[in-house]
N, C-alpha and C positions, 0 to 999 in steps of 0.2 A: 716545281717546274709547271708553268702554265702556257696556255696557247692564248694568243690574241689575234687580231686581224687589223692589217694596215692596208686601207683601201685595195681589195682583191688580192692581197699578198698574204698568205699564211706564215706565221711566225711561231717560234718558241722563246720565251724568256726563261733562262737559267740565271736568276738573280739570288744574290746572298745580302745578308745584313752588312752594313760598314763597308760596301764595295769601294775601291779606289779608282776604278775605271770602268768602262763599257767597251767591250769588243763586239762589233758587228760582223757576224761570221757567216760567209757564203759558201754553199756547197760546191762540189765539182761537177763535171759534166754528166756523170752517170749515176750518182747516188744522192739522195735528197738530204734535207735538214736533219733528218732523224737517223741517218746512218750510224753505224757502230763508232765510225772514225769520229764523227761530228759529236756524238754523244760523250765519247771517252775524253776528247780534248776540252769539251765544255766542262765537264765534271772536275778535270784537273785544274782549270783556270778558276773554278769557283772555290776551289780549296785555298788558293792564293788571294781570295777576296776580290776576284774580277768578275764582274756581270758579263753574260753572254747573250746576245740577241741573235737568233738563227732565223733564216728566212729561206723560202723557196722562190727561185726564179719561176716565172709564169709557165713555162713548158713543162716544168716538173710537176706543178700542180695538176696540170692537165694530164700528164701521164697517170698520176695517182688516182684521178677520177675515173678514167675509161681503160686503164690498163695498156694503152699502146705506147710504145717506145718512140716518142717524139725527139727529134734531134734538139740539141740547144739553139736558142734564138741567135741571131746575129749580135755582135757587140753593141750596137746602138740600143737595142731593146734590153739587153742585159744591164746596161749603164742605167737606162731609165728606170729600171725595176729597183736597182740598188739605190738610185738617187731619191726614189719615193720613200724607202725605208728611211733614209738619213733625213728626210724632211719631217718624219713623224716621230723622231726619237726625243727623249729628254737629254737636254745638254748640260745637266746639273753635274755630271760627271765627265772627266776627260774621255774622248772617244778615239777608239783605234779601229782600224778596218782589218779583216782577216779573211783568208779564203783558202779553201782546199783546191789545188790544181786550177781548173777554169775560174772558180771563185776568186782565187788569188790574183789572176790575170785581170779580171774585171776590177778587183779593188786597187791593183796598182795602176790601171789606166785611169781610174778616177783621181788618183793622187796627184795628178797634174794641176788641178784646180781647187783643192781643198785645204789649202795651208791654214786658213783661219778657223776651221771647223773640226780638223782632224789632227791627231798628234803623230800618227804613223801607221805604217801598213805591214802586215805579216802574211807571208805566203807559204802555205805548207805543200810542197811539191810543185813548185812553179813549173808550168808548161813551157819550157824555153823553146821547143820546137814540137811539131807532131811526131808520134811514134814512127820510127824508121825514115824520117825526113829531117835529118839534122841540118840540112841546108836552109830550110824554112824557118828562120829564127824569129823569135817573138820578144826582141830586146827593147824596142821602142818605149814601151810603158816605163821600164826600169831606167832608161837613159834620159827620159824627160821629167823624172819625178822631182818634185820640190820637197818632199817629205821623206824621212828616213824609212827604209824598208828592210825588213828582216825576212830572208829566205831560208826556209828549213827544208833541206834537199837530201835525199838518199844518195849514197855514192854510186849506186848503180841505176838510177832512175832512168827509165827508157825514154823520158821526155826531156832529159838533160842531166847527164851524169857528171861526175866530178872532173874527169879528165876533159870534157868538152868545156864546162864551165870555167875552168882555169885558163881557157884561151879567150875568153870573152872580155870586153872591155866594159865593166860595170863602174858606175860612178861610185864616189866615196859614200854617198848616202845609202847604197846597198851593201848590206852585209850578208854573207852566206854561211849558214851553219850546217855542215855535213854530218851525216849519220852513217857510220861504218856498215857497209853491205845493205843499206836500205834501198827499197824499191821505192816506186812512186807514192806508195802509202807508208813510206818510212819502215817498212817491214823487212828485217834481215832474214836470210837463210839460218837454219838450225846450226849448221856447221860453223857459222860465224862466231859463235859464243855469245851473242847478243840476242835479246828478246824483243818482240814488238812493244811489249809493255814498257821496257826500259827506255826504248827509243821515243815513245809516246810521252812518257814522264820528262824525258830530257828536252823534248820539243816544248812541253808546257812550262818547263823551267826557263828555257831560253826566252819564251814569249813573256813571262813574268819579269825577267831581267830587263827585256827591251822596253817594256812598259814603264817599269820603274825609271829607267834611264831617260825616258822621254816625257815624263809627266811634266 
């Protein structure tokens, strides 16, 4: 695992020999590219011969420099950051976008215009609405997509649970994979009989299948 720099954006390359695809993986609003969640999913994808490029949005790098908790930037700046990463990657492998929570929303928003460059989008814990504000829906990026989108969602995700999502009108290009008793990080409670590691492994397996189906 090495670190490189794409014009003012810090990245981590988790690359393996004979890779079949490259996933550009964006972090969520509160944790950076090196969080346990990002590390674990990247390692699991590597085992399936999938390269992963992680990066920090600019506000997150600023947080890490001075220790202050800056809020996420507005969507246009997040999109510009993601686009600058895309502009500097090697396209010798099929490209997929992925994101944890907010990162998935940014990736899905970009999908409207990336048919020629990207094969599909994967959202881990899509933020269908802000916490405790189910009326403020964020369905537009999903409804406008021209790319296949895989959503990996915990049954009891506070930003969009199964009972809520079942009432949404999502296009055929969007498929949702639910994780029993999973929260926004796909983590189940002990009483469920499932473990977080099981759900993360299942998520990586679903991502691998999605990639193979869309190469």
